[in-house]
N, C-alpha and C positions, 0 to 999 in steps of 0.2 A: 357145087358152089362152096367156096371155102369160108370159114368163120373169120371174124375180124382179129381173133387172137393169133391167127397165123400170118397176119400182115407184118412184115419186117419193120415197116416204118412205125407202126403203133408200138411194137415191142421195144424199138429203139427209143421212142419218146418216153415210154413208161419207165425204162431203165434210168434215163437221165433225170426224170422228175423225182424218182425215189432217191437217187443219189443227191440231188439238191436238197431234199427235205432232211436227209440224215446229216448233210454238211451244215445246214442251218442249225440243226439241233446241237451239233458239236460246238459250233461257234457260241451258241447261247451258254452251254455248259462252261466253256473256257472263260467267257465274260463273267459269269457268276463266280467262278473260281478267283478271278483277279479282283473284281469290284464288289464282291458280295458281302463286305463288312468284316473281314478278319479271317484268321486262320481257323481251321476246324479244331474241335476240342482235342483231338488226338494228335495235333501237329507236334512232332518231337522238338522242333525249335522253340515253339511257344512254351512247352512244358519245361524245357531246360532253363529258359529265361525266368519263368515264374519261380522255379526252384531256387535260383540264385537270389532273387529278390527276397524270398522268404528267409533264406540263410542270413542275408545282410540285416534284415529287420530283427531277426532273433539276436544277432550280435549286439545291435544298438540297444535293444531292450535289456539285455543282460548287463551291458556296461552301465546303463542308467540305474538299474537296480543296485549294482555294486557301489556306485558312487553315492547313492542316497542312503545306503544302509549304514547302521551303526558300526563304527570301527574303534576298537580299543588299541590305541597306538602304544600305550604302556599301562601298567597296572593302575587302575582307577581313573585313567584319562581316556575319555571317549570323544571322538570327533565325528563329524558328519552325522546327519540325522535324516529320517524320512521327511519328505516335503510337508506332510500334515503336521508333524511335530515342530518343524521349523516355523511354519506359518502361525501355529498356535503360540509359540514363544514370542515371536515378533509382535503379534497382536496384543498379547498381555503387556509387553513392554511399552507399546504405543499408548495403550489405555492408561498405564500407570504414570507416564511422563506428563509433566506440566508443559503447557504451550509456552515457548520462549517468546518474550517480547521482542519485537523488531526494533533494533537500535540504530542500524545504519540507514541514513536517509536514502541511499541508493536502492534499498530494498522496498521502499514505500511507493506504492502506486499513487501518482499525483492526484487522482480523482477518487481514491479509496477512502474508507472510513478512518483509517489511521491518519492519513494526511489531513482530513477534515478536523479530527480531534486535536492534532498538533497545532493546526491553525487557530482553533478555538482557544487553546491554552496560551498561545502567543498573543492573542488579542488582535484588534484591528491594526491596519497599517497606519502608523503615526504621521507619515509624510503628508497626506492630504489634510490632516487635522492641523498640523503645524503650519501648513501653507496658507491657512486662513488667517493666521496672525497678522494684524495690521502692521504697517511700517513702524519702526521704533520711535519716530518723531510724531506719531499720530497724537493729537491733543486728546486728553482724557477728560470726560465729563466730570465736573466737580461733584455732582450728585452721586455719581458712581463711586467716587472716592469716599464720600461720606457713608454710603451704604456699606462699603467694604470695611471702613473703619469700625462701624458698629459690629460687623460680623467678626472682626479681629479680636473682640473682647473674649471670645471663646479660646482663641489661640494664645492670648497674652500670658496665661498662667504658665505655659511651658516655654514659649519663645521669648518672653520678656516684653515689657511695655514698649521698648525701643528696638525690638528685634535683635537684641544682643545675645539671646540664647541662654541656656543654663544646663544643669545636670540632666534634665528630662528632654528638652527640645534643643535642636541645633540652632546656631545663629542664622538669622535671615538677612541682617544688614551686610551688604557687600558680598553676598553669596552668589557664586556663579550659577548655582542651581535655580535660584529665584529668577534671574534674568535670562536663563537658558530656554530651551524648548518648552513651550506652554504645555505640551502633552504630559511632560513629567509631573508638573504641579497638579494637573487635573487628576491624573491617575493616583497620585499620593493621597489626594483628598478623598477619592472614591474607594481606595483599597487599603490605605494605611501604609506605614513604612516601618521596617524592622532591620536592625543590625547597624553596624558602623558605616560611616560615610566619609569620604574625603572632601573636605570643605576648605577652600582657600589654602590648599597645599598641606593641610594637616588632617590627620585621622580623628574623626569625632565619633565617640562611642557613647550613645545615650544609655541611661540606666533602664529605660522602658521604651517599648515601641510606640509609634504614633497610631492611635486607633483611627479607623476610617470615619469620615464625616459625610457619608453618602446620603444621610437624611436631609441634607440641605438641598435646596432647589438649584436648578441650573443658574438662575440669576444670582443667587446668594454666593455660590462658589465662584462664579466669574467676578463678582464684585470684590470679594475678599482677596482673591489672587491678584486682581488689578491693583488693589490698595497696597499689597505687599510689594509688588513689582515697581511701585512708584513712591515708596516710603523708605525711611532709614538710609537715605543716600542712594537708593536704587532708582534706576530709570529704564523702563522698558515698555513695550506696547501693551495695550489692554488685552484682557482675556474675554473672548466672546461667549455668551451663553450657548450659541450653536456648537462651539467646540466641546463644551461640557456635555451637551446632549449626545454628541457623536460617540462619546466614550462611556455612556451609561452601561454598556455591556460589561464593563470592568467590575461593576458592583458584585460583591459576593466572592470574588476570586481571592486567593491567598495574598497576604501582605507582600508588598514589594521589598526588594533589596536594591542596593546600589547597582548590582549587576543587571537588574531588570530595566534600568532607566537609560535614556539616551545621554551619552556623555556630553556636557555642555561645552 
């Protein structure tokens, strides 16, 4: 009786089974070679590429070192410095420089602190205040004129009993400033007035500035201004206490000049 190992069919099947296993193992090795995550450490192509990269990096570093190093172009004249020295010098200069004030309006953020400060210096918008002024033909309460006349006693010493003016105070009679925008007169009362003014086509230069009269109440200022605007040949609308109240924020600011006022 023969053993199974002598069976040709069994030997044939074993041969092909072994061949299949070795073939599968070879395919796995090839796949690992292709998709296994890179070349082996001893790959000559990879080593050549790495060597080239290192050479390029060394050249760049050497060039940077040369550019940042001290260079004496002529006796006593050195240019280019290491970064740490340059940064140190720039930092000291920045710390020593004074911050320059922004002058151009185009550089100012409309909602920033500088814009708000400039708006505060310029004061409130005079348009809404002058818009409250009644029409020129509005009848004036005689009691208001009398109150204003009593208040004018303080002004008489400089402006004259009849508003003719003098060395200290400019003329009020026939003055375009008196019958002009109400906001001008109120601001002058609250802040005072300094410097020459053009009145009735001539330059008037007082010997002393007008001091502010902000201690007066809104009603008192409105009354005296209404009196001046309707006396000495002048005829204009009354001044309202509400208009004076709206300009109380002007108190404490520097004296006005002609350039600060609305030209009548």
